[in-house]
C-alpha positions in Angstrom: 191.4 -9.3 150.8 188.6 -11.3 149.1 188.2 -10.9 145.3 185.0 -9.1 144.1 182.5 -11.4 142.4 182.9 -11.7 138.6 180.7 -9.4 136.5 177.4 -10.9 135.5 176.3 -11.6 132.0 172.6 -11.7 130.7 172.7 -15.5 131.1 174.0 -15.6 134.6 171.5 -16.2 137.4 171.0 -13.2 139.7 173.4 -13.0 142.6 171.8 -13.5 146.0 171.2 -10.3 148.0 173.0 -10.2 151.3 173.4 -7.6 154.0 176.6 -5.7 153.7 179.2 -7.4 155.9 180.3 -5.6 159.0 183.9 -4.3 158.8 186.4 -6.6 160.4 188.5 -5.3 163.2 192.1 -5.1 162.0 190.8 -5.8 158.5 193.6 -8.1 157.5 193.4 -10.4 160.6 192.4 -14.0 160.1 189.6 -15.8 162.0 192.2 -17.3 164.3 193.5 -13.9 165.1 190.0 -12.7 165.8 189.5 -15.7 168.2 192.7 -14.6 170.0 191.2 -11.1 170.4 188.0 -12.6 171.8 190.0 -14.7 174.3 192.0 -11.7 175.2 188.8 -10.1 176.6 188.6 -12.9 179.1 192.2 -13.4 180.1 194.9 -10.8 181.1 197.6 -13.3 180.1 196.1 -13.8 176.6 195.8 -10.0 176.3 199.5 -9.6 176.9 200.3 -12.4 174.3 198.1 -10.8 171.7 199.6 -7.4 172.3 203.1 -8.8 171.7 201.8 -10.6 168.6 200.3 -7.4 167.1 203.4 -5.4 168.0 205.6 -7.9 166.2 203.4 -7.9 163.2 203.5 -4.1 163.1 207.2 -3.7 163.6 208.4 -6.6 161.5 205.6 -7.0 159.0 208.0 -6.7 156.1 210.3 -9.4 157.5 207.4 -11.7 158.2 206.0 -11.3 154.7 209.4 -11.9 153.2 210.0 -15.0 155.2 206.5 -16.2 154.3 207.1 -15.5 150.6 210.4 -17.3 150.6 208.9 -20.3 152.4 206.0 -20.5 150.0 208.5 -20.3 147.1 210.2 -23.4 148.4 207.0 -25.4 147.7 205.4 -23.6 144.8 208.4 -22.8 142.6 211.5 -24.9 141.6 215.0 -23.6 142.0 216.7 -22.4 138.9 218.1 -25.2 136.7 221.7 -25.9 137.3 223.8 -24.0 134.8 225.9 -26.6 133.0 229.2 -24.9 133.6 231.1 -28.0 132.6 229.6 -27.8 129.1 230.8 -24.2 128.6 234.2 -23.2 127.2 236.7 -22.9 129.9 236.7 -19.6 131.7 239.9 -17.7 130.9 241.2 -16.3 134.1 244.1 -13.8 134.3 247.3 -15.2 135.8 247.7 -14.3 139.5 250.8 -12.2 138.6 248.8 -9.9 136.3 248.2 -6.4 137.8 244.5 -5.8 136.9 244.8 -2.1 137.9 247.5 -1.4 135.3 245.7 -0.7 132.0 243.6 1.7 130.0 240.1 2.5 129.0 239.0 1.3 125.5 235.9 2.6 123.8 233.4 -0.2 123.1 229.9 0.5 122.0 229.3 -3.0 120.8 229.4 -5.1 124.0 228.6 -2.3 126.4 226.7 -1.3 128.4 226.3 -4.5 130.2 222.7 -3.6 130.9 220.4 -0.6 130.2 219.5 1.9 132.9 215.8 1.8 132.1 215.7 -2.0 132.3 217.1 -2.2 135.8 214.2 -1.2 138.0 216.3 -1.7 141.1 218.5 1.4 140.5 218.0 4.4 142.8 217.5 7.9 141.5 220.9 8.8 142.8 222.6 7.0 139.9 220.1 7.0 137.0 221.8 9.9 135.2 220.0 9.5 131.8 216.6 9.5 133.5 217.8 12.5 135.5 218.5 14.5 132.3 222.1 13.9 131.5 222.4 14.8 127.8 225.3 12.5 126.8 225.8 8.8 127.3 229.3 8.0 126.2 230.5 7.3 129.7 228.7 3.9 129.4 230.9 2.6 126.5 234.4 2.3 128.0 235.8 -1.1 129.0 238.9 -1.6 131.1 241.7 -3.4 129.4 244.7 -4.5 131.6 248.0 -4.1 129.9 249.3 -7.6 130.5 246.1 -9.8 130.5 242.4 -9.8 129.8 239.4 -9.6 132.1 236.7 -12.2 131.5 233.3 -10.9 130.6 230.8 -11.0 133.5 228.6 -14.1 133.0 225.5 -13.6 135.3 224.5 -17.3 135.1 228.0 -18.5 135.9 228.2 -16.0 138.8 224.8 -16.9 140.2 225.7 -20.6 140.1 228.6 -19.7 142.4 226.2 -17.8 144.6 223.6 -20.6 144.8 222.6 -21.0 148.4 225.0 -18.3 149.6 225.2 -14.7 150.9 227.3 -11.9 149.5 227.5 -8.6 151.4 229.0 -5.2 150.7 229.9 -3.4 153.9 230.8 0.3 154.0 229.7 3.6 152.6 227.6 4.8 149.7 230.3 3.9 147.1 230.0 0.3 148.2 226.2 0.7 147.8 226.9 2.1 144.3 228.8 -1.1 143.5 226.1 -3.2 145.1 223.4 -1.6 142.9 225.7 -2.4 139.9 225.9 -6.0 140.8 222.2 -6.3 141.3 221.7 -4.9 137.8 224.3 -7.3 136.3 222.5 -10.4 137.6 218.8 -9.5 137.6 218.2 -10.1 133.9 218.6 -13.8 134.3 216.2 -14.0 137.3 212.6 -14.8 136.8 210.0 -12.1 137.1 208.5 -12.2 140.6 211.4 -14.2 142.0 213.6 -11.2 142.9 213.0 -8.6 145.6 214.7 -6.0 147.7 214.0 -5.8 151.5 215.4 -3.1 153.8 216.0 -3.7 157.5 217.6 -0.6 159.0 221.3 -0.6 157.9 220.9 -3.8 155.9 219.5 -3.9 152.4 219.0 -7.4 150.9 218.4 -8.4 147.3 216.8 -11.8 147.2 217.5 -14.0 144.2 214.9 -16.6 145.2 215.4 -19.3 142.6 219.1 -19.5 143.6 218.3 -19.2 147.4 221.0 -16.5 147.3 221.2 -12.9 148.6 223.3 -9.9 147.5 223.3 -7.5 150.4 224.6 -4.1 151.4 225.3 -3.0 155.0 225.7 0.6 155.9 228.8 1.2 158.1 230.8 4.2 156.6 233.6 3.8 159.1 233.3 0.0 159.6 233.4 0.6 163.4 230.5 2.2 165.3 230.0 5.9 164.9 227.4 8.7 165.2 226.9 8.4 161.5 225.4 4.9 161.5 221.9 5.9 160.6 221.6 5.0 156.8 219.1 7.8 156.3 220.9 10.7 158.0 224.1 11.7 156.4 224.2 15.5 157.1 226.2 15.2 160.3 228.5 18.1 161.0 230.8 16.5 163.5 231.5 12.8 162.7 232.6 10.8 165.7 233.9 7.2 165.7 234.5 4.5 168.3 237.6 2.8 166.8 237.5 0.0 169.5 233.8 -0.9 169.0 232.7 -2.9 166.0 230.4 -5.7 167.3 227.2 -3.6 166.8 227.9 -3.8 163.0 229.9 -7.0 162.8 227.1 -9.2 164.3 225.4 -8.8 160.9 228.5 -10.0 159.0 228.6 -13.5 160.5 227.6 -16.5 158.3 228.2 -14.5 155.1 230.1 -16.3 152.3 231.6 -13.2 150.6 232.3 -10.0 152.5 233.4 -6.9 150.5 234.5 -3.9 152.6 235.4 -0.3 151.9 235.9 2.9 153.9 237.5 6.1 152.8 235.4 9.1 151.6 233.8 9.7 155.0 237.2 10.2 156.5 238.2 13.1 154.2 236.3 16.0 155.7 239.0 16.9 158.2 242.7 16.2 158.8 241.9 15.1 162.4 239.2 12.6 163.4 236.9 12.9 166.5 237.3 9.7 168.5 234.9 8.9 171.4 236.7 8.1 174.6 236.6 4.5 175.9 233.9 3.9 178.5 232.4 7.4 177.9 228.6 7.8 178.1 228.1 10.5 175.5 229.3 11.3 171.9 230.4 14.8 173.2 233.1 13.1 175.2 235.7 12.7 172.5 239.2 13.6 171.5 240.7 14.6 168.2 243.5 12.5 166.7 245.3 12.5 163.3 243.3 10.8 160.6 245.8 8.2 159.8 246.2 7.2 163.5 242.4 6.8 163.8 242.3 4.8 160.6 245.0 2.5 161.9 243.1 1.9 165.1 240.0 1.0 163.1 241.8 -1.5 161.0 243.4 -3.1 164.1 239.8 -3.6 165.5 238.6 -4.8 162.1 241.4 -7.3 161.5 241.1 -8.7 165.1 237.4 -9.2 164.6 238.0 -11.1 161.3 240.6 -13.3 162.8 238.4 -14.2 165.8 235.1 -14.6 164.0 235.6 -15.6 160.4 236.1 -19.2 159.1 238.3 -18.8 156.0 237.1 -22.2 154.8 233.7 -20.7 154.3 234.0 -16.9 154.0 236.1 -14.9 151.5 237.1 -11.3 152.4 237.7 -8.5 149.9 238.6 -4.9 150.3 237.9 -2.2 147.7 240.5 0.6 147.6 239.9 4.4 147.2 237.2 5.6 144.8 238.3 9.0 143.6 236.8 12.4 144.0 237.1 14.5 140.8 237.0 18.2 141.9 240.3 19.5 140.5 239.9 20.0 136.7 243.2 21.9 136.5 245.0 18.6 137.3 243.6 17.0 134.1 244.3 20.0 131.9 241.0 21.9 132.1 241.7 25.0 134.1 238.3 26.6 133.1 236.4 23.5 134.3 234.2 23.3 137.4 234.7 20.0 139.3 233.6 17.2 137.0 230.8 19.1 135.3 230.5 18.7 131.5 233.3 16.2 131.4 232.5 13.6 128.7 235.7 11.7 128.1 238.1 9.8 130.3 241.6 11.2 131.1 243.8 9.4 128.6 247.4 10.4 129.3 248.4 7.1 130.7 252.1 8.0 130.8 251.5 10.4 133.6 249.4 9.4 136.7 246.6 11.8 137.5 247.1 13.4 141.0 243.7 13.7 142.7 245.2 14.3 146.2 244.3 10.9 147.7 245.6 10.2 151.1 247.8 7.3 150.0 248.8 6.6 153.5 245.4 5.1 154.0 245.7 3.1 150.8 249.1 1.7 152.0 247.7 1.0 155.5 244.9 -1.2 153.9 247.4 -3.1 151.8 249.7 -3.6 154.9 246.8 -4.7 157.1 245.7 -7.2 154.4 249.2 -8.6 154.0 249.5 -9.1 157.7 246.3 -11.3 157.9 247.6 -14.8 158.2 244.5 -16.7 159.5 241.9 -15.0 157.3 243.2 -13.9 153.9 242.0 -10.5 152.6 242.1 -9.8 148.8 242.6 -6.1 148.1 241.0 -5.0 144.8 242.8 -1.9 143.6 240.2 0.2 141.8 241.9 3.5 142.4 244.1 4.1 139.4 241.6 2.9 136.8 238.9 5.0 138.4 241.2 8.1 138.6 241.0 8.4 134.8 237.1 8.5 134.8 236.4 12.2 135.4 233.5 11.8 132.9 231.5 9.1 134.7 230.2 10.8 137.9 226.6 11.7 138.5 227.6 15.3 138.6 224.4 17.5 138.3 222.2 14.6 137.3 221.6 13.1 140.8 219.6 13.8 143.9 220.2 15.9 147.0 218.3 15.0 150.2 216.1 12.7 148.2 215.2 15.1 145.5 216.5 15.9 142.0 218.5 19.1 141.8 216.5 22.2 141.0 217.5 24.6 138.2 218.8 27.0 140.9 221.0 24.2 142.4 222.3 23.2 138.9 223.3 26.8 138.4 225.7 26.4 141.3 227.8 23.3 140.3 230.7 24.2 142.6 228.4 23.5 145.5 226.0 20.9 144.1 227.8 18.7 141.5 228.3 15.2 142.9 231.7 14.1 141.7 231.9 11.2 144.2 229.2 8.8 143.0 229.0 7.1 139.6 226.3 6.9 137.0 225.0 3.4 136.3 225.7 1.6 134.0 229.3 2.7 134.4 232.6 2.4 136.3 231.3 0.2 139.2 230.4 -2.5 136.6 234.1 -2.8 136.0 234.8 -3.1 139.7 232.3 -5.9 139.8 233.9 -7.5 136.7 237.2 -7.7 138.7 235.4 -8.9 141.8 233.7 -11.6 139.6 237.1 -12.6 138.4 238.5 -12.9 141.9 235.6 -14.8 143.3 235.6 -17.3 140.4 239.4 -17.7 140.8 238.7 -18.9 144.3 235.9 -21.3 143.2 237.5 -24.7 142.8 234.6 -26.4 140.9 234.5 -24.0 138.0 235.8 -25.2 134.7 238.6 -22.7 133.9 242.2 -22.3 133.1 244.6 -19.4 133.5 245.2 -17.6 130.3 248.8 -16.8 129.3 249.7 -13.1 129.7 249.2 -10.7 126.8 252.1 -9.1 125.0 252.4 -5.5 126.0 249.9 -3.3 124.3 251.1 -0.5 122.0 251.1 3.0 123.6 247.7 4.8 123.2 247.4 7.5 120.6 247.9 11.0 122.0 
């Protein structure tokens, strides 16, 4: 759109008077596009070509604009300066034998939170608990301390240097999206204003870090394989049905990605049996019910076969995030009067006794077994389950959204039905998951200046 003329001052000559311009057809079209329209009136073939052009512009306008912006950036803006990693102190990585999932939560209001909720404009309302009215904020100030080693602090510049020219993609359900949002917030402070953008394309959401020519992406596939729940905007599906032998509809988007991070669990937990669409059937109504663990095993057979047949391990690293807990049994953590995770403000801190949250550990074990059996394409399992079990305090609870809207006072008065004890406030627990992911990715990066730190001596038992 043309800019309006600048305001006149007393010394300016009067502006020439012209007739008001006639409105342009398709106001944003260029003169060349208008020429096409004129030619179209004379030729049926040209009419067809123009129709396709306008349809593509309408359907893929966002993609076209993004490609154009990225191409223009190549010429107008330099890439980010190379981060002089070699000039930094060596990165202390934990030894491979250290179990990062074995540890405790330590209060730290000096170095945490890693970012501020209000400063990360890319967060969705689902996870902005402070903005949504949560009265306490102490859940943000707990760091994870493994018992036998230390986790390196997340260094956004070092991480983005690893990501330069690459793609990283989370694949799975809304908990993987929760972790993706966390990662975007961890890196976005070092990116120049105007050089970072989110683009949504159906099931795929892409964060562009333009000056690094890198993308951090999330792909919605709650069961990994194809299902009747694959629409990222429609989650209220009474009967969830999967196709355990069909994955290509999703997996075609995973090709040529440098880091793939998978998860799938919570969408499996509605029923003990899963509805499975019959092979070669035409309709979703044509399905059978099989035990959950059997269906889960069939999905991982399809998933692992696809990885082996389509992934080049020299280029792509594969990770799998384990179970993220659901905190709905306050009696298990010693609060028999509690309602789900509502009004919980501190982690569970009895580290001598594991907290039983009724996970289906058969599914956990199946993931570990499937990863161990992958010979051609290694899969790194990141165990977030035990550390997250302790964090009954860190869920979005009543300070989230339902069907796109904040909870009403009436809904908040019914926490048994409306409290969200699945997803996590940000900043929060998923930042630690990303700290572990960061550690594992940099451990695989051969050019980084780092050395493996010696194991810590055992920490003293926590105060009771």
